[in-house]
ZALOZA-457732 format. One record per residue: residue in three letters; residue number from 1; x, y, z of N, C-alpha, C in turn; chain. Coordinates in Angstrom, 3 decimals, padded with zeros to 6 digits. Layout:
+---------+-----+----------+----------+----------+----------+----------+----------+----------+----------+----------+--------+
! residuo ! num !      n_x !      n_y !      n_z !     ca_x !     ca_y !     ca_z !      c_x !      c_y !      c_z ! cadena !
+---------+-----+----------+----------+----------+----------+----------+----------+----------+----------+----------+--------+
!     ALA ! NUM !        X !        Y !        Z !        X !        Y !        Z !        X !        Y !        Z !      A !
...
+---------+-----+----------+----------+----------+----------+----------+----------+----------+----------+----------+--------+
This chain:
+---------+-----+----------+----------+----------+----------+----------+----------+----------+----------+----------+--------+
! residuo ! num !      n_x !      n_y !      n_z !     ca_x !     ca_y !     ca_z !      c_x !      c_y !      c_z ! cadena !
+---------+-----+----------+----------+----------+----------+----------+----------+----------+----------+----------+--------+
!     MET !   1 !  013.482 !  024.495 !  014.927 !  013.817 !  023.871 !  013.662 !  014.806 !  022.722 !  013.865 !      A !
!     ALA !   2 !  015.719 !  022.896 !  014.805 !  016.711 !  021.840 !  015.058 !  016.028 !  020.594 !  015.606 !      A !
!     GLY !   3 !  015.005 !  020.764 !  016.435 !  014.283 !  019.617 !  016.977 !  013.549 !  018.847 !  015.898 !      A !
!     TRP !   4 !  012.973 !  019.552 !  014.922 !  012.270 !  018.879 !  013.831 !  013.240 !  018.095 !  012.972 !      A !
!     GLY !   5 !  014.404 !  018.679 !  012.692 !  015.377 !  018.011 !  011.839 !  015.916 !  016.745 !  012.472 !      A !
!     SER !   6 !  016.175 !  016.771 !  013.777 !  016.717 !  015.580 !  014.429 !  015.680 !  014.460 !  014.478 !      A !
!     ARG !   7 !  014.425 !  014.805 !  014.679 !  013.369 !  013.790 !  014.676 !  013.209 !  013.217 !  013.273 !      A !
!     HIS !   8 !  013.312 !  014.073 !  012.262 !  013.191 !  013.637 !  010.879 !  014.295 !  012.638 !  010.546 !      A !
!     TRP !   9 !  015.508 !  012.894 !  010.981 !  016.607 !  011.968 !  010.734 !  016.464 !  010.701 !  011.551 !      A !
!     GLY !  10 !  015.823 !  010.790 !  012.700 !  015.581 !  009.586 !  013.491 !  014.649 !  008.625 !  012.774 !      A !
!     VAL !  11 !  013.625 !  009.154 !  012.150 !  012.690 !  008.321 !  011.389 !  013.390 !  007.721 !  010.179 !      A !
!     ARG !  12 !  014.189 !  008.536 !  009.498 !  014.931 !  008.033 !  008.341 !  015.937 !  006.962 !  008.764 !      A !
!     GLY !  13 !  016.584 !  007.178 !  009.884 !  017.558 !  006.206 !  010.373 !  016.898 !  004.881 !  010.731 !      A !
!     ALA !  14 !  015.724 !  004.964 !  011.355 !  014.998 !  003.739 !  011.698 !  014.555 !  002.998 !  010.440 !      A !
!     ALA !  15 !  014.064 !  003.727 !  009.457 !  013.642 !  003.100 !  008.200 !  014.838 !  002.484 !  007.476 !      A !
!     LEU !  16 !  015.954 !  003.188 !  007.478 !  017.154 !  002.660 !  006.841 !  017.645 !  001.402 !  007.560 !      A !
!     GLY !  17 !  017.630 !  001.436 !  008.883 !  018.060 !  000.273 !  009.657 !  017.176 ! -000.938 !  009.425 !      A !
!     LEU !  18 !  015.871 ! -000.727 !  009.384 !  014.951 ! -001.836 !  009.126 !  015.101 ! -002.366 !  007.706 !      A !
!     GLY !  19 !  015.368 ! -001.470 !  006.749 !  015.598 ! -001.897 !  005.373 !  016.860 ! -002.733 !  005.246 !      A !
!     VAL !  20 !  017.922 ! -002.320 !  005.946 !  019.165 ! -003.097 !  005.931 !  018.939 ! -004.466 !  006.567 !      A !
!     LEU !  21 !  018.198 ! -004.504 !  007.664 !  017.890 ! -005.781 !  008.319 !  017.115 ! -006.711 !  007.385 !      A !
!     TRP !  22 !  016.152 ! -006.151 !  006.655 !  015.362 ! -006.961 !  005.730 !  016.241 ! -007.515 !  004.615 !      A !
!     TRP !  23 !  017.080 ! -006.664 !  004.016 !  017.954 ! -007.132 !  002.945 !  018.944 ! -008.182 !  003.451 !      A !
!     TRP !  24 !  019.437 ! -008.008 !  004.683 !  020.332 ! -009.008 !  005.269 !  019.624 ! -010.367 !  005.323 !      A !
!     ALA !  25 !  018.383 ! -010.381 !  005.781 !  017.627 ! -011.622 !  005.902 !  017.396 ! -012.257 !  004.533 !      A !
!     VAL !  26 !  017.019 ! -011.444 !  003.559 !  016.746 ! -011.980 !  002.219 !  018.018 ! -012.538 !  001.595 !      A !
!     LEU !  27 !  019.109 ! -011.792 !  001.670 !  020.360 ! -012.266 !  001.088 !  020.884 ! -013.504 !  001.809 !      A !
!     ARG !  28 !  020.690 ! -013.561 !  003.109 !  021.127 ! -014.741 !  003.859 !  020.283 ! -015.963 !  003.470 !      A !
!     LEU !  29 !  018.992 ! -015.773 !  003.249 !  018.142 ! -016.884 !  002.801 !  018.595 ! -017.415 !  001.441 !      A !
!     VAL !  30 !  019.027 ! -016.508 !  000.572 !  019.426 ! -016.911 ! -000.775 !  020.820 ! -017.535 ! -000.784 !      A !
!     ALA !  31 !  021.748 ! -016.965 ! -000.021 !  023.155 ! -017.335 ! -000.161 !  023.640 ! -018.389 !  000.826 !      A !
!     VAL !  32 !  023.049 ! -018.475 !  001.998 !  023.567 ! -019.360 !  003.040 !  022.672 ! -020.590 !  003.153 !      A !
!     PRO !  33 !  023.238 ! -021.769 !  003.002 !  022.410 ! -022.980 !  003.048 !  021.769 ! -023.251 !  004.409 !      A !
!     ASP !  34 !  022.391 ! -022.802 !  005.508 !  021.829 ! -023.095 !  006.828 !  021.005 ! -021.936 !  007.403 !      A !
!     ALA !  35 !  020.532 ! -021.024 !  006.551 !  019.657 ! -019.943 !  007.026 !  018.371 ! -020.557 !  007.550 !      A !
!     GLY !  36 !  017.826 ! -019.947 !  008.585 !  016.707 ! -020.611 !  009.243 !  015.467 ! -019.771 !  009.402 !      A !
!     VAL !  37 !  014.787 ! -020.040 !  010.487 !  013.472 ! -019.467 !  010.758 !  013.548 ! -017.963 !  011.005 !      A !
!     LEU !  38 !  014.593 ! -017.506 !  011.682 !  014.722 ! -016.074 !  011.979 !  014.787 ! -015.250 !  010.700 !      A !
!     GLU !  39 !  015.620 ! -015.656 !  009.777 !  015.739 ! -014.921 !  008.520 !  014.436 ! -014.969 !  007.724 !      A !
!     ALA !  40 !  013.797 ! -016.118 !  007.715 !  012.528 ! -016.245 !  006.997 !  011.453 ! -015.367 !  007.619 !      A !
!     ALA !  41 !  011.425 ! -015.297 !  008.948 !  010.424 ! -014.464 !  009.625 !  010.660 ! -012.991 !  009.351 !      A !
!     VAL !  42 !  011.916 ! -012.557 !  009.374 !  012.231 ! -011.147 !  009.089 !  011.868 ! -010.805 !  007.648 !      A !
!     ALA !  43 !  012.219 ! -011.678 !  006.714 !  011.921 ! -011.424 !  005.303 !  010.412 ! -011.404 !  005.050 !      A !
!     ALA !  44 !  009.696 ! -012.357 !  005.607 !  008.243 ! -012.398 !  005.410 !  007.558 ! -011.223 !  006.085 !      A !
!     GLY !  45 !  008.028 ! -010.856 !  007.272 !  007.432 ! -009.709 !  007.967 !  007.661 ! -008.404 !  007.233 !      A !
!     GLY !  46 !  008.855 ! -008.220 !  006.697 !  009.141 ! -007.006 !  005.922 !  008.320 ! -006.942 !  004.658 !      A !
!     TRP !  47 !  008.165 ! -008.075 !  003.978 !  007.344 ! -008.087 !  002.774 !  005.892 ! -007.802 !  003.124 !      A !
!     GLY !  48 !  005.410 ! -008.387 !  004.229 !  004.027 ! -008.151 !  004.646 !  003.772 ! -006.688 !  004.947 !      A !
!     LEU !  49 !  004.737 ! -006.019 !  005.558 !  004.583 ! -004.588 !  005.829 !  004.611 ! -003.769 !  004.547 !      A !
!     SER !  50 !  005.322 ! -004.254 !  003.540 !  005.407 ! -003.486 !  002.301 !  004.093 ! -003.494 !  001.532 !      A !
!     VAL !  51 !  003.264 ! -004.502 !  001.729 !  001.980 ! -004.531 !  001.030 !  000.840 ! -003.967 !  001.883 !      A !
!     LEU !  52 !  001.162 ! -003.522 !  003.076 !  000.165 ! -002.924 !  003.957 ! -000.239 ! -001.558 !  003.414 !      A !
!     PRO !  53 ! -001.523 ! -001.293 !  003.260 ! -001.938 !  000.005 !  002.691 ! -001.846 !  001.123 !  003.732 !      A !
!     VAL !  54 ! -000.666 !  001.667 !  003.921 ! -000.461 !  002.676 !  004.962 ! -000.909 !  004.065 !  004.531 !      A !
!     HIS !  55 ! -001.233 !  004.257 !  003.269 ! -001.641 !  005.576 !  002.801 ! -003.154 !  005.705 !  002.660 !      A !
!     CYS !  56 ! -003.896 !  004.794 !  003.242 ! -005.348 !  004.851 !  003.166 ! -005.884 !  005.860 !  004.180 !      A !
!     VAL !  57 ! -006.904 !  006.572 !  003.801 ! -007.571 !  007.519 !  004.689 ! -009.059 !  007.241 !  004.640 !      A !
!     PRO !  58 ! -009.794 !  007.661 !  005.650 ! -011.247 !  007.495 !  005.589 ! -011.831 !  008.193 !  004.359 !      A !
!     LYS !  59 ! -012.896 !  007.644 !  003.811 ! -013.476 !  008.150 !  002.569 ! -013.886 !  009.619 !  002.669 !      A !
!     GLU !  60 ! -014.314 !  010.049 !  003.862 ! -014.740 !  011.440 !  004.026 ! -013.572 !  012.403 !  003.884 !      A !
!     GLN !  61 ! -012.349 !  011.945 !  004.171 ! -011.188 !  012.824 !  004.122 ! -010.427 !  012.732 !  002.799 !      A !
!     ALA !  62 ! -010.755 !  011.765 !  001.959 ! -010.025 !  011.574 !  000.713 ! -010.359 !  012.677 ! -000.276 !      A !
!     ARG !  63 ! -009.341 !  013.095 ! -001.016 ! -009.534 !  014.135 ! -002.010 ! -010.007 !  013.485 ! -003.308 !      A !
!     GLY !  64 ! -011.019 !  014.034 ! -003.954 ! -011.510 !  013.499 ! -005.210 ! -012.320 !  012.230 ! -005.067 !      A !
!     VAL !  65 ! -012.942 !  012.041 ! -003.915 ! -013.689 !  010.823 ! -003.665 ! -014.992 !  010.819 ! -004.460 !      A !
!     VAL !  66 ! -015.385 !  009.654 ! -004.930 ! -016.637 !  009.490 ! -005.667 ! -017.736 !  009.177 ! -004.663 !      A !
!     GLY !  67 ! -018.886 !  009.790 ! -004.833 ! -020.002 !  009.583 ! -003.924 ! -020.488 !  008.141 ! -003.906 !      A !
!     ALA !  68 ! -021.101 !  007.733 ! -002.808 ! -021.518 !  006.337 ! -002.622 ! -022.568 !  005.902 ! -003.638 !      A !
!     GLY !  69 ! -023.524 !  006.748 ! -004.004 ! -024.594 !  006.342 ! -004.897 ! -024.362 !  006.695 ! -006.350 !      A !
!     ARG !  70 ! -023.177 !  007.160 ! -006.707 ! -022.935 !  007.623 ! -008.067 ! -023.065 !  006.500 ! -009.093 !      A !
!     LEU !  71 ! -022.485 !  005.351 ! -008.820 ! -022.542 !  004.248 ! -009.776 ! -023.984 !  003.759 ! -009.966 !      A !
!     ARG !  72 ! -024.742 !  003.691 ! -008.877 ! -026.145 !  003.279 ! -008.999 ! -026.936 !  004.281 ! -009.835 !      A !
!     ARG !  73 ! -026.654 !  005.570 ! -009.663 ! -027.368 !  006.578 ! -010.456 ! -027.019 !  006.462 ! -011.937 !      A !
!     ILE !  74 ! -025.751 !  006.169 ! -012.234 ! -025.337 !  006.037 ! -013.634 ! -026.015 !  004.834 ! -014.276 !      A !
!     TRP !  75 ! -025.972 !  003.670 ! -013.614 ! -026.582 !  002.472 ! -014.164 ! -028.095 !  002.573 ! -014.194 !      A !
!     GLY !  76 ! -028.680 !  003.263 ! -013.232 ! -030.132 !  003.396 ! -013.180 ! -030.686 !  004.405 ! -014.168 !      A !
!     ALA !  77 ! -029.836 !  005.278 ! -014.709 ! -030.295 !  006.313 ! -015.632 ! -030.715 !  005.734 ! -016.972 !      A !
!     GLY !  78 ! -030.179 !  004.571 ! -017.334 ! -030.586 !  003.923 ! -018.582 ! -030.011 !  004.562 ! -019.814 !      A !
!     GLY !  79 ! -028.945 !  005.322 ! -019.680 ! -028.345 !  005.947 ! -020.854 ! -027.453 !  004.994 ! -021.609 !      A !
!     GLY !  80 ! -027.488 !  005.006 ! -022.898 ! -026.603 !  004.181 ! -023.721 ! -027.025 !  002.728 ! -023.770 !      A !
!     ALA !  81 ! -026.117 !  001.898 ! -024.250 ! -026.420 !  000.478 ! -024.419 ! -026.581 ! -000.240 ! -023.097 !      A !
!     ALA !  82 ! -025.932 !  000.273 ! -022.050 ! -025.998 ! -000.392 ! -020.750 ! -027.422 ! -000.356 ! -020.186 !      A !
!     GLY !  83 ! -028.192 !  000.663 ! -020.515 ! -029.540 !  000.779 ! -019.976 ! -030.598 !  000.111 ! -020.836 !      A !
!     GLY !  84 ! -030.210 ! -000.451 ! -021.934 ! -031.175 ! -001.144 ! -022.779 ! -031.720 ! -000.278 ! -023.911 !      A !
!     LYS !  85 ! -031.452 !  001.026 ! -023.897 ! -031.900 !  001.914 ! -024.964 ! -030.764 !  002.081 ! -025.962 !      A !
!     SER !  86 ! -031.035 !  001.911 ! -027.193 ! -030.013 !  002.076 ! -028.212 ! -030.518 !  003.056 ! -029.262 !      A !
!     GLY !  87 ! -029.648 !  003.943 ! -029.677 ! -030.035 !  004.925 ! -030.689 ! -029.973 !  004.354 ! -032.093 !      A !
!     ALA !  88 ! -029.356 !  003.207 ! -032.281 ! -029.211 !  002.618 ! -033.614 ! -030.505 !  001.928 ! -034.027 !      A !
!     VAL !  89 ! -030.821 !  002.010 ! -035.327 ! -032.039 !  001.381 ! -035.860 ! -031.705 !  000.096 ! -036.524 !      A !
+---------+-----+----------+----------+----------+----------+----------+----------+----------+----------+----------+--------+
């Protein structure tokens, strides 16, 4: 249990350190007139990682996944106004 806890804090420490580095770069870009390429690269890289879809899993492993042909079956069934049949006279 002690080994798991220390590894868990190592990951948290690394994430915290990278977050502090990113905020340093962003604040330096905003506040210091001579901020340069290094700060811009750190800020852009951190933002790019934040939009990376890290929680994606293959479709076969996803919970509640919709089947591949489901939408085609719905549209092909012709039910309702979408299929051209209308119950209204």
